[in-house]
C-alpha positions in Angstrom: -94.1 17.4 -34.5 -94.1 20.2 -31.9 -91.3 20.2 -29.3 -92.1 19.4 -25.7 -90.2 19.6 -22.4 -89.4 15.9 -22.8 -87.9 16.5 -26.3 -84.2 15.8 -26.7 -82.0 18.9 -27.4 -81.4 17.8 -31.0 -85.1 17.8 -31.7 -85.6 21.2 -30.1 -82.8 22.6 -32.2 -84.4 21.4 -35.4 -88.1 22.0 -34.5 -87.7 25.2 -32.5 -88.8 25.8 -28.9 -92.3 27.3 -28.4 -92.2 26.8 -24.6 -90.3 29.9 -23.5 -87.1 31.7 -22.7 -85.7 29.2 -20.2 -85.5 26.3 -22.8 -84.0 28.6 -25.3 -81.2 29.6 -22.9 -80.4 25.9 -22.2 -80.3 25.2 -25.9 -78.0 28.1 -26.5 -75.6 26.6 -24.0 -75.6 23.3 -25.9 -75.1 25.1 -29.2 -72.2 27.2 -27.7 -70.4 24.2 -26.5 -70.9 22.3 -29.7 -69.7 25.2 -31.8 -66.7 25.8 -29.5 -65.6 22.2 -30.1 -66.3 22.3 -33.8 -64.2 25.5 -34.1 -61.4 23.7 -32.1 -61.5 20.7 -34.5 -61.2 23.2 -37.4 -58.3 24.9 -35.8 -60.2 28.2 -35.7 -60.6 28.6 -32.0 -58.1 31.3 -31.1 -55.3 28.8 -30.3 -57.4 26.5 -28.1 -57.7 23.7 -30.7 -57.8 20.0 -31.0 -54.4 18.5 -31.8 -53.8 16.5 -35.0 -51.3 13.8 -35.9 -48.9 14.4 -38.8 -51.3 12.3 -40.9 -54.3 14.5 -40.1 -56.1 12.5 -37.4 -57.8 14.5 -34.7 -56.0 13.6 -31.6 -57.3 13.9 -28.0 -55.6 11.1 -25.9 -53.4 8.0 -26.3 -56.0 5.4 -25.2 -58.5 4.6 -27.9 -58.2 7.9 -29.7 -60.4 6.9 -32.6 -63.5 7.2 -30.3 -62.8 11.0 -30.3 -62.0 11.2 -34.1 -65.2 9.3 -35.0 -67.4 11.2 -32.6 -66.0 14.5 -33.9 -66.6 13.3 -37.5 -70.3 12.6 -36.5 -70.8 16.0 -35.0 -69.1 17.7 -38.0 -71.4 15.8 -40.4 -74.6 16.5 -38.5 -73.8 20.2 -38.0 -72.8 20.7 -41.6 -76.2 19.5 -42.7 -77.9 21.6 -40.1 -76.1 24.7 -41.2 -76.7 24.0 -44.9 -80.4 23.5 -44.3 -80.6 26.8 -42.3 -78.6 28.7 -44.9 -76.2 29.5 -42.1 -72.4 29.4 -41.4 -70.4 28.5 -38.3 -69.0 31.5 -36.4 -65.5 30.8 -35.0 -63.1 33.2 -33.2 -60.6 33.0 -36.1 -63.2 32.9 -38.9 -66.6 34.6 -38.7 -68.3 32.6 -41.5 -67.2 29.0 -42.0 -69.2 27.3 -44.7 -70.8 23.9 -44.1 -68.5 22.4 -46.7 -65.5 22.9 -44.5 -67.1 20.9 -41.7 -68.0 18.1 -44.0 -64.5 18.1 -45.6 -63.0 17.6 -42.1 -65.5 14.8 -41.3 -64.6 13.1 -44.6 -60.9 13.4 -43.9 -61.4 11.5 -40.6 -63.5 8.8 -42.3 -60.8 8.4 -45.0 -58.0 8.3 -42.4 -59.9 5.5 -40.6 -60.4 3.5 -43.8 -56.7 3.6 -44.8 -55.7 7.0 -46.1 -53.0 7.5 -43.5 -49.2 7.2 -43.2 -49.4 3.4 -42.5 -51.9 2.7 -45.3 -53.8 0.6 -42.8 -57.5 0.5 -42.4 -58.6 0.7 -38.8 -61.9 -0.8 -39.6 -61.4 -4.5 -39.4 -62.2 -6.4 -42.6 -62.1 -3.4 -44.8 -59.3 -3.0 -47.4 -56.2 -5.0 -48.1 -54.6 -4.3 -44.7 -56.3 -4.0 -41.3 -55.5 -5.1 -37.7 -55.3 -8.9 -37.5 -54.8 -9.1 -33.7 -57.8 -7.3 -32.4 -58.1 -7.2 -28.6 -61.4 -9.1 -28.5 -62.1 -12.4 -26.8 -64.5 -14.0 -29.2 -62.5 -12.9 -32.2 -59.2 -14.2 -30.8 -60.4 -17.7 -29.6 -61.0 -20.4 -32.1 -64.7 -21.0 -32.9 -66.7 -23.9 -31.4 -67.1 -25.4 -34.9 -63.3 -25.7 -35.2 -62.7 -26.9 -31.7 -65.7 -28.0 -29.5 -63.7 -28.5 -26.4 -64.7 -26.5 -23.3 -62.6 -23.3 -22.9 -62.8 -21.7 -19.5 -62.2 -18.1 -18.7 -58.6 -18.4 -17.6 -57.9 -21.1 -20.3 -58.9 -18.7 -23.0 -56.6 -16.1 -21.5 -53.7 -18.4 -21.1 -54.0 -20.2 -24.5 -55.1 -17.4 -26.8 -54.4 -13.9 -25.4 -50.6 -13.9 -26.1 -50.3 -16.1 -29.1 -48.9 -14.4 -32.1 -51.1 -15.9 -34.8 -53.8 -13.6 -36.3 -57.3 -13.8 -34.8 -59.1 -16.9 -36.2 -62.3 -14.9 -36.4 -62.4 -11.6 -38.3 -64.4 -8.9 -36.4 -65.7 -7.3 -39.6 -66.8 -3.7 -39.2 -65.2 -3.1 -35.9 -63.0 0.1 -35.5 -60.1 -0.4 -33.1 -58.5 2.2 -30.8 -56.1 3.4 -33.5 -52.7 5.0 -33.7 -50.9 7.4 -31.4 -50.2 11.1 -31.9 -47.4 10.2 -34.4 -49.6 7.9 -36.5 -47.8 4.9 -35.0 -49.7 1.6 -34.5 -48.7 -1.8 -33.1 -50.9 -4.6 -34.1 -50.7 -6.7 -31.0 -53.5 -8.3 -29.0 -51.9 -7.3 -25.7 -51.7 -3.6 -26.9 -55.3 -3.0 -25.9 -54.8 0.8 -25.8 -54.7 0.6 -29.6 -56.2 -2.7 -30.7 -59.4 -2.9 -28.6 -62.5 -2.7 -30.6 -65.4 -0.6 -29.1 -69.0 -0.1 -30.3 -68.7 3.6 -29.6 -65.9 3.8 -32.1 -68.0 2.3 -34.9 -71.5 3.7 -34.0 -70.8 7.4 -34.9 -69.2 6.4 -38.2 -72.5 4.7 -39.4 -74.1 8.1 -39.7 -71.0 9.6 -41.3 -70.7 6.9 -43.9 -74.4 7.1 -44.6 -74.2 10.8 -45.2 -71.2 10.6 -47.5 -72.7 7.7 -49.4 -76.0 9.7 -49.8 -74.1 12.7 -51.2 -71.9 10.6 -53.5 -75.0 8.8 -54.9 -76.9 12.1 -55.4 -73.9 13.6 -57.2 -73.6 10.6 -59.5 -77.3 10.4 -60.3 -77.8 14.1 -60.9 -74.5 14.6 -62.9 -73.1 17.1 -60.4 -69.6 18.4 -61.0 -66.8 16.8 -59.0 -66.8 18.1 -55.4 -70.3 19.5 -55.6 -71.7 17.0 -53.1 -68.9 17.9 -50.7 -69.8 21.6 -51.1 -73.4 20.9 -50.4 -74.7 22.6 -53.6 -78.4 23.0 -53.9 -78.5 20.3 -56.6 -76.6 17.7 -54.6 -77.7 18.5 -51.0 
């Protein structure tokens, strides 16, 4: 499908821009900003890098940091595939030719951290693994279901009766990713600790694509008998 002036930047990057120099200049700005951030995540940006926790989580800020780790994982995943398809490498100030496999490896490390490969051995995706947050800051998850108690629960009543109680949430918010730990990989599973326990759709949404890509590569490697690690390295056989 040919690109048009109403096309999103991602489509123009993939399909090319037949409409002239002005559009190409705008796209170059998008690409420059994306590559600057990718290099910062990879710690190859001449000292201007994204911080990491001791356990390896990309760290931007205290409040709901996993929104940044998951978004970075998404960008790393998409860009690694783009580079692999173009036969290109990422140019960073500290490394002139970063292979796509390095981007995907970092994306995978963030996914694994979220799912429990971290110092606390805690999955930050609710409902996944043997240990996950049980006191998610979420009204529907923390208030007993209507089937269990059909009495009317008003707004303030829900807050007064359920917000501060210490029991685990009666409803498991399966698939939600909470705000996550601080810069020292510390996490307090408390409903009132909304900085860390609030579940947000923009935490989970980017990881859908990351998990889909990793699953696709893993399946391809298994079906085609690729050597271990070939899918991560984006070999021609397992791409």
